[in-house]
C-alpha positions, 0 to 999 in steps of 0.5 A: 283732631284739633278739637280733641286736643283743645279738650283733652290737652288741658286735661293732660296738662292738669294731670301732668301738673298734678303729677309733678307737684305730687312727685316733687313735694308729696313723694320726693325722689331720693337724692342721688348723692351720699356722704359716707363717713368711713375711716382712715385711708389705710383702714378696713372701713375706708376700703368697705366704703369704696366697695359701697361707692362702687355698688351704688354707682351702678344705680346712679348714686354718687358716694363721697367717701369721707376720710375720718379718724374712726367711729368716734368722729363718724358719730359726730359727723352723722349727729351733725348732719355732715354725713349721711351714712357711716360704718360704726363700731358697735358698743359705742352709741350714746344717748343722743345718737340713739335718738337721732340715728338709725341702724341698718344692721350689724355688718361684720365682727371686729374682734378686740385683739389683746396682745402682750410680750411673752417675756413680760408679766409671763404667766400673770396675764390671763385677761384684759383686767390684768393689764391695769398697770401695763403701758397699753398702746390703745389707739389714737383719740377718736378711734374705735379702738381707743373708745373700746379700750376706755370702755373696757377699762371702765367695765373692769374698774380700777386705776389704769395708766394713761393709754399710749396713742399708737394704733395699727402698725405703729402700735405693733412695732412698739410692742415688738420693740418692748416700748409698751407692754400690751397693744390692743386693736379692734380690727379684722383677723385679716389685718396685716399687723394682727397677722404679724403679731399672731405669728411673732413668737415673742408676742402672746394673744390674750383672750377675754374670759368674760366675753360672753358676759360682756355680750349679754350687757350690750347687743353690739358685742359678741363673743368669738372663738379663734379656734386652735390652729385656725391661723396657721395649722402647721405652726399651731397658731393659736396653740389652743382655743382663744375666746375673744370679744368682738364689736359688731360694726354696723351701718348707721344712717341719719334717721331722715335718709330716704328709704329707697337709699336705705334699701339700696344700701342694704342690697349692697351690704348683703353682697359685701358682708355675707361672706365668711371668715376664719371667725364667722360663718357665711351668711352670718351678716348682715344681722338685724339683732346686733346693733346698739342703735334702733333699727330703721323701719326700712331695714326692719321691712327689708330683713322681713321681706327682702327687696320690694316687689318692684325692686325684684323686677325693675332697676333702682330708678324705675322701681323707686318711681313706681313706688312713689307713684302709689302715693298719689294714685288713689287721690289722683284717680278720685280727681281724674274720674270727674274730669274724664267724665266731663271731657266727652260732654265738653268735646261734643259741645265744641263740635256742635257749637261749630255747627250751631253757630251758623244758625244765627247768621241764617236766621239773620239772612232769613229775616233780611230776605223777608223784610226786603223792600225791593228785588235788589236787596233780596238778590243781595241776601240770596248772594249772602246765603250762597256765601254762607253755604260755601263757608259752612262747606269748609267746616270740618267735623268728625264723621260722626257729626256730619249728619248735623252738619248736613242738616244745616246745609239743607236748612240753608237751601230751604231758606234760600228757596223761600227767599227765591220764591219771595223774589219770583212773586214780587 
């Protein structure tokens, strides 16, 4: 056993060292921490980021949710490598972001709500472009709503009044109070201030007549229809179909984010975003086609094939380890074959060496016995031979090598008999 350990132990150590080097540098493990740029703590992005954090915590990945001003700041954090993943409002990616960042797909639709007071511009406002001379509450600087407002103002052209930097409930309150003529939001239909404005008689929802045209100009925008009565059937809200333009919120990541983390984010996204709403059918999202960032290679593979074969049957940690192991399996096997083939001959040599090394001593004793000048010296040689026989008797070898050990012992007896016969003749 000791001899086997001495031979196969170093071989196992070499394999272990190669394994560690390969797993550490050739196929490194994914980091177990993520920085998730979300939005304000009272917003939908932040709530969704917390759902992602809970989903990834099951797999041992710790997610730090970063509170931000919105999509514009999220883009800045991703590009500055201060965040790893972020929810991003569609339609706002610039050239630098398209080069440095990747998308995991569109996750949900965010309608662009346009509200005005019924007693202002009554009958004159039928589209966003009609608000050119109105005071619009269009979100704070850095928010997705403001960026969308500025984009649509640019699309329609003309000279617009300065945007009033109010958002959320503050913008809704200002519109109801008459402090602004219009308020716009990029938000879910379930958002409290959107629901409040939809159900306030003095407030009117304005559709986007050119929604289909806008969506054809940008894959991250999509037309939606708020159907007659879908908000409140009893009160007939809305009183007719209203066509809206929506930004498709996408999950953006740093282009170097580990593929295993991208995959587990996509698994979580399927659970979080696959449900329906009064605006979209179930299983509409995630959607690989509705993005304005390039789709990552891992996302492309995921949408085509789903989770990896190993991920279907193993936990995140084990599946990731086994998938990384394929990277070095073939070169490691090419290296191990000669090492493994070399081990048995080395092992046999070590065992036989334990036997054959005694022949040097036996030859020396035989020479001394024949060259002895008197009987006393021969008796001493015989004593040494007996001691040698005793020591050889203590040697341990595997059973399969006992025949060679007993050959040695018979040779010792043979030499002892020769020297004894020499002594009797003298």
